[in-house]
N, C-alpha and C positions, 0 to 999 in steps of 0.2 A: 563370267556369265552367271548371274544369280537367278535361280528359278524358285518360284514359290508355288507350292501346291496347297490348295485349300480343300479340305474335306468337310462335308456337311453331313451330319447324322441326325436323323429324326429320333429324338430321345424317347418319345412315347412308343414308337415302333420297336426300338431296340429293347426297351423294357418288356414289351409284349412278347418278343421273341425269346428273351432270357427266361421269363416266367413259363412260357410254353415248354422250353427245354428242361427246366427244373421239374415241372410236372411229369414230363416223359421219363426222366431219369428216376424219379421217385416211384413211378408205376413199375418200371423195370426192376428196380431193387425189391419192391414188395412182391412182385410176381415170381421172383427167383425161388422163393421157398414156399412149398405147399404145407410143410409141417415145421413146427418149432420143437426143439427139445427144451429141457428145463434151463440149460445154459443160455440158449438163444432167447428164451422168454425173459430171463433176467437181464440180458444185454439190451434187448429192445425196450424194456420198461424202465431201465435204470433202477431196478429194485434188487436187493440182495436175495439170495436163495431163502434164508430164514424168514424174511419178510413175506415173500411170495407164498411160502408154505403156510405161514401163520395167518395171512390175511384172506386168501381166496383159493388157493390150490385145491383144497379139499371141499370147497363149496360144491354141492350136488349139481349145479348148473354149469360148472366150469368144464369146458370141452377138453377131455384128455383121454388117452388110451394108453394102456400099458402093454407094450410089445416086448416080450422077454423081460429084461430088467430095465428097459428104457421107457420113460414117459414121452409120448408124442402128442402134440396139440395141433389141430388144424389151424393154420395161420389166420385165415379170414374169420373163422368162428371165434377164435381166441381174441382177436382184435375187437370184434363186436362185443364180446363179453366184457372185456376190459373197459371199453368206453362206457358201457352201461354201469359197470361196477364203480368206476371213478365218479360218475354223476351221483350215484347213491351215497358215496362217501362224503361228498361235498355237502350233502343235506344232513348228515349225522351230526 
């Protein structure tokens, strides 16, 4: 007894669902952290600590707070600063 099963998938619908799930996962990951420390900042930007310190960390508009001996940066404000900063670097 040979049985054949045929499955039909709407490729466009599948791509839409996958993209929706990816967006959801990215939003959840980004929502996990309210603050970044210097190590997280370096990890998320793929920049070394010396580069971060030299290029923008001490910029007066860079959003950072020193709590005890630890620097903390509000994640959303830091992200906005970095997007603006990188645009300005591209023009230099």
